[in-house]
C-alpha positions as CSV (number, residue, x, y, z in Angstrom):
1,M,0.1,0.6,-0.2
2,P,1.6,3.9,-0.9
3,H,2.8,5.9,2.0
4,T,2.7,9.4,2.9
5,L,6.8,10.6,1.8
6,D,6.3,11.9,5.8
7,A,9.1,11.4,8.0
8,D,8.4,8.2,9.1
9,A,8.8,7.1,5.8
10,V,11.5,8.4,5.8
11,R,12.8,6.2,9.2
12,T,11.2,3.3,6.8
13,W,14.1,3.9,4.1
14,C,16.8,4.5,5.9
15,G,16.2,1.4,7.3
16,L,15.5,-0.2,4.4
17,A,18.2,0.7,3.1
18,L,20.4,-0.3,6.4
19,D,19.4,-4.1,5.7
20,A,20.0,-3.4,2.0
21,L,23.6,-2.1,2.3
22,G,23.9,-4.7,4.9
23,R,23.0,-7.8,2.8
24,A,24.9,-6.1,-0.1
25,R,28.1,-4.9,1.5
26,A,30.4,-7.7,0.6
27,D,29.0,-8.3,-2.9
28,I,29.8,-4.0,-3.7
29,D,33.3,-3.9,-1.9
30,A,33.9,-7.0,-3.9
31,I,33.6,-5.4,-7.2
32,N,35.3,-1.7,-6.2
33,V,38.1,-1.1,-9.0
34,Y,37.3,2.6,-9.2
35,P,38.7,4.9,-7.9
36,V,40.6,2.6,-5.6
37,A,40.4,-1.6,-6.1
38,D,40.4,-1.3,-2.0
39,G,37.5,-3.7,-2.0
40,D,35.7,-1.3,0.7
41,T,32.8,1.0,-1.1
42,G,29.7,-1.0,0.3
43,T,31.5,-1.1,3.9
44,N,31.8,2.9,3.0
45,L,28.2,2.9,1.8
46,Y,26.5,1.2,4.6
47,L,28.5,3.2,7.3
48,T,27.6,6.5,5.9
49,V,23.9,5.3,5.7
50,E,24.2,3.9,9.1
51,S,24.9,6.8,10.7
52,A,22.1,9.1,8.5
53,A,20.0,7.2,10.5
54,R,21.1,6.9,13.9
55,A,20.3,10.7,13.4
56,V,17.1,10.0,12.0
57,D,16.5,8.0,15.3
58,A,17.7,10.9,16.8
59,A,15.2,13.2,15.6
60,F,12.4,10.9,16.9
61,D,14.0,9.8,20.3
62,G,14.7,13.8,20.5
63,H,11.1,15.1,19.7
64,A,9.6,12.2,21.8
65,A,11.8,13.5,25.3
66,S,10.5,17.0,24.8
67,P,7.5,18.5,27.3
68,A,5.4,18.8,24.3
69,A,6.3,14.9,23.4
70,S,5.8,16.0,20.0
71,R,6.4,13.8,16.4
72,P,9.2,15.3,14.2
73,T,8.4,16.3,10.6
74,L,9.4,16.0,7.5
75,A,11.9,19.0,7.8
76,D,13.2,17.5,10.8
77,V,14.1,14.6,9.6
78,V,15.5,14.8,6.1
79,R,17.8,17.8,7.7
80,A,18.6,14.9,10.3
81,M,19.7,12.8,8.0
82,A,21.5,14.7,5.7
83,H,23.5,15.7,8.8
84,G,24.3,12.3,9.8
85,A,25.5,11.5,6.7
86,L,27.9,14.3,6.3
87,I,29.2,13.8,9.5
88,G,29.3,10.0,9.3
89,A,30.5,9.8,5.6
90,Q,33.4,7.2,4.6
91,G,35.3,7.0,1.6
92,N,35.4,8.8,-2.2
93,S,31.4,7.2,-2.6
94,G,30.0,7.6,0.6
95,T,30.9,11.4,0.4
96,I,28.7,11.4,-2.5
97,L,26.2,9.9,-1.0
98,A,25.9,12.4,1.3
99,Q,25.7,15.4,-0.2
100,L,22.9,13.2,-2.9
101,L,21.0,13.1,0.5
102,R,21.9,16.9,0.8
103,G,20.4,17.8,-2.0
104,M,17.5,16.1,-1.4
105,A,16.6,17.4,1.8
106,D,17.1,20.8,0.7
107,V,14.5,20.2,-1.7
108,L,12.1,17.8,0.9
109,A,12.7,20.5,3.6
110,D,10.8,23.4,1.7
111,G,7.8,21.3,2.4
112,P,4.4,21.2,0.0
113,A,3.7,23.4,-2.3
114,Q,-0.3,24.5,-2.5
115,G,-2.4,22.4,-4.0
116,S,-3.2,18.7,-4.4
117,P,-0.7,17.1,-1.5
118,D,-0.2,14.2,-3.5
119,A,1.0,15.9,-6.3
120,D,2.8,18.0,-4.0
121,E,4.8,14.8,-2.5
122,A,5.5,13.6,-6.7
123,D,6.6,16.8,-7.3
124,G,8.5,17.6,-4.2
125,L,9.9,14.0,-5.2
126,R,11.0,14.5,-8.8
127,L,12.6,17.7,-8.0
128,S,14.7,16.9,-4.7
129,L,16.5,13.7,-6.8
130,R,17.6,16.8,-10.0
131,R,18.6,18.4,-6.8
132,A,20.9,16.0,-5.5
133,A,22.9,15.0,-8.7
134,D,23.5,18.7,-9.8
135,L,25.3,19.1,-6.3
136,A,27.3,16.0,-6.7
137,Y,28.2,16.6,-9.4
138,L,29.6,20.3,-8.4
139,A,30.7,19.0,-5.0
140,V,33.0,16.0,-7.7
141,A,36.4,17.8,-9.0
142,H,36.5,15.7,-12.1
143,P,33.2,14.3,-12.9
144,V,33.3,10.8,-14.0
145,E,30.7,9.5,-16.0
146,G,30.1,5.3,-16.1
147,T,30.3,6.1,-12.1
148,V,28.0,7.0,-9.2
149,L,27.2,10.0,-10.6
150,T,25.9,8.6,-14.1
151,V,23.5,6.5,-11.3
152,A,22.2,10.2,-9.9
153,V,21.2,11.6,-13.1
154,A,19.9,8.6,-14.8
155,A,17.5,8.2,-11.4
156,A,16.4,11.9,-11.6
157,E,15.2,11.6,-15.0
158,G,13.7,8.5,-14.6
159,A,11.6,10.4,-11.6
160,E,10.6,13.1,-13.9
161,R,9.5,11.2,-16.8
162,A,6.8,9.4,-14.1
163,T,3.8,10.0,-13.5
164,G,1.7,10.0,-11.1
165,D,2.1,9.6,-6.3
166,A,5.5,9.0,-4.8
167,A,5.4,6.2,-5.2
168,T,5.5,6.1,-8.6
169,V,7.4,8.6,-9.1
170,A,10.1,6.6,-6.2
171,R,10.3,3.4,-8.6
172,A,10.7,5.0,-11.8
173,A,13.8,6.8,-9.9
174,Y,14.6,2.8,-9.2
175,E,14.2,1.7,-12.7
176,G,15.3,4.3,-14.4
177,A,19.2,4.0,-11.8
178,R,19.0,0.3,-12.1
179,T,18.8,0.7,-16.8
180,A,22.1,3.2,-15.9
181,L,23.9,0.9,-13.7
182,Q,24.5,-1.7,-16.0
183,A,25.7,0.3,-19.2
184,T,28.2,1.9,-16.6
185,P,30.6,-1.0,-17.9
186,G,30.7,0.6,-21.7
187,Q,31.9,3.9,-20.6
188,L,34.4,3.1,-18.1
189,D,36.7,1.0,-19.0
190,V,38.3,-0.3,-15.9
191,L,34.8,-1.1,-15.5
192,A,34.9,-3.2,-18.9
193,R,38.3,-4.5,-17.8
194,A,37.4,-5.6,-15.0
195,G,33.8,-6.8,-16.2
196,V,31.6,-5.2,-13.8
197,V,29.3,-2.5,-12.9
198,D,30.1,0.5,-10.5
199,A,30.1,0.0,-7.0
200,G,28.9,2.8,-6.0
201,G,26.0,3.3,-8.6
202,Y,25.3,-0.3,-6.9
203,G,24.7,0.8,-3.5
204,L,22.6,4.0,-4.7
205,V,20.8,2.1,-7.0
206,T,20.5,0.0,-3.3
207,V,19.6,2.5,-1.5
208,L,16.9,4.6,-3.9
209,G,15.7,0.2,-3.9
210,G,14.7,1.1,-0.8
211,L,13.1,4.2,-0.9
212,A,11.0,2.8,-3.0
213,E,9.6,0.0,-0.6
214,A,9.1,2.9,1.7
215,L,6.9,4.4,-0.4
216,S,5.8,1.5,-2.2
217,G,5.1,-0.8,0.5
218,E,6.5,-3.2,-2.1
219,A,9.6,-4.6,-2.9
220,P,11.4,-3.3,-5.8
221,A,12.3,-5.7,-8.8
222,A,15.6,-7.5,-8.1
223,L,19.0,-5.0,-8.6
224,G,20.1,-8.1,-12.1
225,P,23.4,-8.6,-13.0
226,V,26.5,-6.7,-11.8
227,R,29.7,-8.8,-13.1
228,S,30.5,-10.4,-16.1
229,H,30.2,-14.2,-16.3
230,G,31.0,-15.2,-20.2
231,D,29.3,-12.6,-22.6
232,G,27.0,-11.6,-19.7
233,L,26.6,-10.1,-16.5
234,T,25.7,-12.2,-13.3
235,R,26.3,-11.7,-9.6
236,D,26.8,-15.3,-9.2
237,A,30.3,-14.9,-10.4
238,L,31.8,-12.7,-7.6
239,A,35.0,-13.6,-6.4
240,P,36.3,-13.3,-2.7
241,A,38.5,-10.1,-2.6
242,G,42.3,-11.7,-2.8
243,T,41.7,-14.6,-4.6
244,H,44.8,-15.6,-5.7
245,G,47.0,-12.2,-4.9
246,Q,43.9,-10.2,-7.1
247,D,41.4,-7.5,-5.9
248,P,38.1,-7.7,-5.2
249,A,36.9,-7.4,-8.7
250,G,39.9,-9.7,-10.1
251,C,41.7,-7.7,-12.0
252,P,45.7,-7.6,-10.7
253,A,45.9,-5.4,-7.4
254,D,46.1,-2.2,-7.5
255,S,45.5,-1.5,-11.6
256,A,43.1,1.2,-11.5
257,A,45.0,2.6,-8.7
258,D,48.3,2.3,-10.4
259,G,50.5,5.0,-9.7
260,G,47.8,7.3,-7.8
261,P,48.4,9.2,-4.6
262,A,49.3,6.8,-1.7
263,F,46.7,8.5,0.4
264,E,43.0,8.9,1.5
265,V,42.5,11.9,3.3
266,I,38.6,12.7,5.1
267,Y,37.5,15.0,7.7
268,L,35.4,17.3,8.5
269,L,36.0,21.1,8.5
270,E,34.1,23.6,9.9
271,A,34.6,27.3,7.0
272,G,33.0,29.7,4.8
273,D,32.1,28.7,1.8
274,M,34.9,31.2,0.6
275,A,37.8,29.1,2.2
276,V,36.2,26.0,0.7
277,A,36.4,27.5,-2.3
278,A,40.3,28.2,-1.9
279,L,40.8,25.0,-0.4
280,R,38.6,22.9,-3.4
281,E,41.4,24.8,-5.7
282,R,44.6,24.0,-3.5
283,L,43.1,20.4,-2.7
284,D,42.8,19.5,-6.2
285,A,46.4,20.6,-6.9
286,L,47.9,18.0,-4.8
287,G,45.7,14.9,-5.2
288,D,42.6,13.6,-7.5
289,S,39.2,11.8,-6.3
290,L,38.8,15.4,-4.4
291,V,34.8,15.2,-3.3
292,I,33.9,18.3,-1.0
293,V,30.2,17.7,0.3
294,G,27.8,20.2,2.8
295,G,27.3,23.6,3.0
296,D,26.1,26.3,6.3
297,G,30.1,25.6,7.4
298,L,30.5,21.9,8.2
299,W,31.4,20.3,5.0
300,N,33.6,16.9,4.8
301,V,36.3,16.6,2.8
302,H,38.1,13.7,0.9
303,V,40.9,14.0,-1.0
304,H,43.6,11.5,-2.6
305,V,46.9,13.0,-2.4
306,D,50.7,11.7,-1.9
307,D,51.7,14.7,0.9
308,A,49.0,13.8,3.5
309,G,50.5,16.4,5.2
310,A,49.7,19.5,2.9
311,A,45.9,18.0,2.5
312,V,45.6,18.6,6.6
313,E,47.4,21.3,6.9
314,A,45.3,23.4,3.6
315,G,42.0,22.1,5.6
316,I,44.0,24.5,9.1
317,Q,44.1,27.7,6.7
318,A,40.7,27.0,5.4
319,G,39.5,26.7,9.2
320,R,38.9,24.2,12.0
321,P,39.1,20.5,9.9
322,Y,38.6,17.6,12.6
323,R,38.1,13.3,13.1
324,I,41.0,13.4,10.4
325,R,41.3,9.5,8.8
326,I,44.1,9.2,6.8
327,T,44.6,5.5,4.8
328,H,46.9,4.1,2.6
329,F,46.5,3.0,0.0
330,D,49.2,0.0,0.4
331,G,50.0,-0.8,-3.1
332,A,50.5,2.9,-3.7
333,A,52.7,3.9,-1.0
334,A,54.8,0.5,-1.0
335,R,55.8,1.2,-4.8
336,K,56.5,5.5,-3.5
337,A,58.6,3.8,-0.7
338,G,60.9,1.3,-3.5
339,A,60.6,4.9,-5.5
340,D,61.6,7.5,-3.3
341,G,64.3,5.6,-1.4
342,P,64.3,4.9,2.2
343,D,63.7,8.0,3.2
344,R,60.1,9.1,3.1
345,P,57.7,7.2,5.2
346,G,55.6,4.0,4.0
347,P,55.9,0.4,4.3
348,A,58.9,-1.4,2.7
349,V,58.6,-2.8,-0.2
350,V,58.1,-6.8,-0.3
351,L,59.9,-9.5,-3.1
352,P,60.2,-12.7,-3.2
353,D,63.4,-14.3,-1.6
354,Q,64.9,-17.5,-3.0
355,H,62.5,-19.9,-1.1
356,G,59.7,-17.8,-2.5
357,A,59.1,-16.5,1.0
358,K,59.0,-13.1,1.4
359,G,61.2,-10.1,3.1
360,P,61.4,-6.4,2.9
361,K,63.9,-5.2,0.0
362,G,67.5,-4.7,0.7
363,G,68.2,-8.2,2.4
364,P,66.6,-11.2,4.0
365,R,64.1,-11.5,6.3
366,A,65.2,-11.9,10.2
367,E,64.0,-14.9,12.0
368,R,61.1,-14.9,13.2
369,T,60.1,-16.6,16.8
370,G,57.3,-16.8,19.2
371,R,54.0,-15.1,19.4
372,A,53.6,-11.7,20.0
373,V,50.3,-9.3,20.1
374,V,50.4,-5.8,18.7
375,A,47.3,-3.1,20.4
376,V,46.3,0.0,18.9
377,V,46.2,2.3,21.9
378,P,45.2,6.4,22.6
379,G,47.0,7.0,25.5
380,D,50.9,7.2,26.6
381,G,49.8,5.1,29.6
382,L,47.9,2.6,28.0
383,A,51.2,1.7,25.5
384,A,53.4,1.3,28.8
385,L,50.4,-1.0,30.0
386,C,50.4,-3.0,26.9
387,A,54.8,-2.6,26.8
388,E,54.8,-3.8,30.4
389,A,52.2,-7.0,29.3
390,G,54.5,-7.6,27.0
391,A,52.7,-6.4,24.0
392,T,53.4,-3.9,21.0
393,A,51.8,-0.7,21.8
394,V,50.6,1.4,18.6
395,A,49.5,5.0,20.0
396,T,47.1,6.5,18.3
397,R,47.4,10.3,17.7
398,P,44.2,12.6,18.0
399,G,42.0,12.3,15.0
400,E,45.1,11.0,12.9
401,P,44.0,6.2,13.5
402,P,47.2,4.7,12.4
403,G,47.3,3.2,8.5
404,S,47.4,-0.3,7.4
405,G,51.2,0.7,7.0
406,E,52.1,1.3,10.4
407,L,50.1,-1.4,12.2
408,V,52.2,-3.8,9.1
409,D,55.4,-2.3,10.3
410,A,54.6,-3.0,14.0
411,V,54.3,-6.2,13.2
412,R,57.7,-6.7,11.5
413,R,59.1,-5.1,14.8
414,A,56.8,-7.7,16.8
415,G,59.7,-9.9,15.3
416,A,57.0,-12.9,15.9
417,R,55.7,-15.6,13.5
418,E,52.8,-15.9,15.2
419,V,50.7,-11.9,15.8
420,V,47.5,-11.1,17.9
421,L,46.0,-7.5,16.8
422,L,44.1,-5.9,18.7
423,P,42.7,-2.9,16.7
424,N,40.7,-1.5,19.8
425,D,38.5,1.1,17.7
426,T,35.3,0.0,15.4
427,E,36.6,2.2,12.6
428,L,40.5,0.4,12.7
429,R,38.7,-2.9,12.0
430,H,39.1,-2.3,7.6
431,T,43.2,-0.9,8.5
432,A,44.0,-3.7,10.1
433,A,42.5,-7.0,8.0
434,A,43.8,-5.3,5.5
435,A,47.2,-5.1,7.4
436,A,47.3,-8.7,8.3
437,A,46.5,-9.7,4.9
438,Q,50.2,-8.0,4.4
439,A,51.5,-9.5,6.6
440,R,50.4,-13.1,6.1
441,A,51.9,-12.3,2.4
442,E,55.3,-12.3,4.2
443,G,55.2,-15.0,6.3
444,V,53.9,-14.5,9.7
445,R,50.4,-15.8,11.2
446,V,47.9,-13.3,12.1
447,A,44.8,-13.1,13.5
448,V,43.0,-9.6,14.1
449,I,40.5,-9.6,17.6
450,P,37.9,-7.6,17.4
451,T,38.1,-4.9,19.6
452,R,36.4,-2.1,19.8
453,S,37.6,-0.1,23.1
454,A,40.9,-0.1,25.2
455,V,39.3,-2.0,27.6
456,Q,38.3,-5.2,25.5
457,G,42.1,-4.7,23.9
458,I,43.0,-4.7,28.0
459,A,40.5,-7.8,29.5
460,A,42.4,-9.6,25.8
461,L,45.6,-9.1,26.6
462,A,45.0,-10.4,30.6
463,V,44.0,-13.6,29.5
464,H,46.8,-13.8,26.6
465,E,49.1,-17.1,27.4
466,P,51.9,-18.2,24.6
467,G,52.3,-20.9,26.2
468,R,49.0,-22.3,24.7
469,S,48.4,-23.4,21.2
470,F,47.9,-19.9,19.2
471,D,44.0,-21.7,18.0
472,E,43.4,-21.3,21.9
473,D,44.7,-18.8,22.6
474,V,43.0,-16.1,20.1
475,V,39.4,-18.1,20.9
476,A,40.4,-17.3,24.9
477,M,41.2,-13.7,24.3
478,T,38.0,-13.4,21.7
479,S,36.4,-14.8,24.5
480,A,37.2,-12.7,27.1
481,A,37.2,-9.1,25.1
482,G,33.8,-10.3,24.1
483,A,32.3,-10.7,27.2
484,T,33.6,-6.9,28.5
485,R,31.6,-3.9,27.4
486,Y,32.4,-0.4,27.5
487,A,31.8,3.3,27.6
488,E,33.4,6.2,26.9
489,L,32.5,10.5,28.6
490,A,32.7,12.8,26.3
491,V,32.3,16.4,26.5
492,A,30.3,17.6,23.4
493,E,30.9,20.2,21.4
494,R,28.2,21.3,19.5
495,Q,24.4,21.1,19.5
496,S,23.8,18.0,18.6
497,W,21.0,14.9,18.2
498,T,21.9,12.1,19.9
499,M,20.3,8.9,20.8
500,A,19.9,10.0,24.3
501,G,18.0,13.6,23.0
502,V,19.7,16.9,22.0
503,C,23.1,17.6,23.8
504,Q,24.5,20.6,23.5
505,A,28.2,22.2,23.1
506,G,29.9,21.3,26.9
507,D,26.9,18.6,27.7
508,V,29.1,15.8,29.1
509,L,28.4,12.3,27.0
510,G,27.9,9.0,28.1
511,M,28.1,5.9,25.4
512,I,27.5,3.3,26.1
513,D,28.4,0.6,23.3
514,G,29.1,3.7,21.3
515,D,25.9,4.9,21.3
516,V,25.4,8.0,23.1
517,A,23.2,6.8,26.2
518,V,23.2,9.6,28.9
519,I,24.1,13.3,28.7
520,G,24.6,15.5,31.7
521,S,26.0,18.2,32.9
522,E,28.5,16.8,35.3
523,L,31.5,14.1,34.5
524,A,31.2,12.0,37.8
525,A,27.8,12.4,37.4
526,T,27.3,11.0,34.3
527,A,29.6,8.5,34.7
528,E,27.4,6.8,38.6
529,T,24.7,7.1,36.3
530,V,26.3,5.3,33.4
531,L,28.3,2.9,35.3
532,D,25.1,2.0,36.9
533,R,23.6,1.1,33.5
534,M,26.2,-1.2,32.8
535,L,26.3,-3.1,35.8
536,A,22.4,-3.5,36.3
537,S,22.5,-6.1,33.6
538,G,25.6,-7.6,36.1
539,G,29.6,-7.2,36.0
540,E,32.6,-8.9,38.4
541,M,35.7,-6.2,37.8
542,V,35.4,-2.5,36.7
543,T,37.9,-0.8,34.5
544,L,38.5,2.6,34.6
545,V,40.7,4.0,32.1
546,L,41.3,7.6,33.6
547,G,42.3,10.2,30.4
548,A,45.0,12.8,30.5
549,G,44.6,15.7,32.9
550,L,41.4,14.3,34.5
551,P,41.9,14.2,38.5
552,D,42.4,11.0,40.4
553,E,38.9,12.6,43.0
554,V,37.3,11.4,39.7
555,A,38.9,7.6,40.2
556,E,38.2,7.5,43.9
557,R,34.7,8.8,43.6
558,L,34.0,6.6,40.9
559,E,35.7,3.1,43.2
560,R,33.4,4.3,46.0
561,H,30.0,4.8,43.6
562,V,30.5,1.1,42.8
563,R,32.0,-0.3,45.9
564,E,28.7,1.3,48.0
565,G,26.2,0.4,45.5
566,H,27.1,-2.8,43.9
567,F,28.6,-6.1,46.4
568,A,31.7,-8.1,45.3
569,V,32.1,-6.0,41.9
570,D,36.2,-5.0,42.1
571,T,37.8,-2.4,40.0
572,V,41.0,-1.3,38.9
573,V,42.0,1.5,37.9
574,Y,45.1,2.9,35.3
575,H,46.3,6.1,34.3
576,G,45.6,6.5,30.4
577,G,46.7,9.3,29.0
578,Q,44.7,9.4,26.2
579,P,43.8,13.0,25.2
580,T,40.1,13.0,23.9
581,A,38.0,10.7,26.4
582,P,38.8,11.7,29.5
583,L,37.6,8.6,31.0
584,I,37.0,4.7,29.7
585,I,34.9,2.5,30.8
586,G,35.1,-1.7,31.0
587,I,32.9,-4.5,32.2
588,E,33.5,-8.2,32.4
């Protein structure tokens, strides 16, 4: 049954799109060959839509928690969706998708004009899809046909040709995008050589399918073939990433990025329009795949460069960059290290030795023995704690997560034939997986335990036992990490929607398992509330990791709170020294 294009429909759309991307993520990753064959487009799109969906849920929760207990309007929800996508955009395709959603929000937030409501909804959807495509083209420094941009235009054109209600328009947009996606191999040589459709376009069609289903109540027609097999295209031919030393699409590794920049740089930026225009020119001269999206003073910047520092410096000159993420494109970085000499940063070039094993260029690989743990940690105190436990620590810098090259270097420094890698951050799981794949190619047996917080890493490290078999050790460490819930205390930088309602700049946020669960005005009191909530479901051990500058009195107050309010629960305190989160909490 057709559904009105309202706030509830947008919430449903986000949920359907997220579910569909979750199912298609691996397929989309597997055909990712442009602009860089790094096999993460599906994951990046999923994370972008996940951020948008969370923002929409927060908009509903915020209105429900208000004194009037009101419901959000369509304008409230589409703006939340666009903002969530903007701040959570990942990768090239995720950044473009965020701009597409912003373009739709610009139109839909204006509300209906006079006349028939059904006609107004349909016209608004047509206009929003056209605005989305236009804005996306403006955001990309050098638009290329045969990509998600082409698919977005086809969606707008399909919608403009359709007559009927909003559900009919949404289905027409989906069909237009689906048809355009199948034609992308004929528009872009790298897709034709790999025999795949554009991964970003595939993701957009998936998102539009969610919109069509949300408005019509019926799932749209199947997507269709996405990969060459014989004389046609098929979904069944999708090969797992990394098969036979090839990229996810079956092409030689890094073929699409051969000779391209070594780093992907992404950051959020607070800056004015004029400063962003100048930034666009400067970054365009530094690299490629430049996409800058956003507006109203907040932007998401994405670029591929050889000089990551220069890209960040350009952002500093334009305004205030934060949430800076710098990622190595390993193959490109390795080539540049070999070309520019040993003084240039980057992982060593790996060449086969006489026996088929691999070692760093310039000499035989040192003999590896025993087992080691490599842990990513956010502070000097935690790094020292890991070192005392015999682990190799990789200290992170605020806003600068380590690239896979840094993790590979840490694995090499460990000098072990078996390594357990603890990323201790949800956003590092793909980086850690890439580092593990590189280390395995060099003959190291590596297991990545998907720890999402430093306290989970501490729990895993506490049960590490080199004397037992590798598999048994990994299982024990994984079990200990999985049995540890985690929380962080942070201070809000600005007013925003959260899962717990609207927060103001300066509010203390209590985040449990990655989601904001408590908003308070004072850190210790907020931490007590977080502890009570977490311990309500049980727990035997509380771990408190104090951030840089947090006084011991706070830890003493929290220890006393646990002792007096929760029988037989022990507390241990570490001075982590992390500069970002004032307090990290673990419950085992």
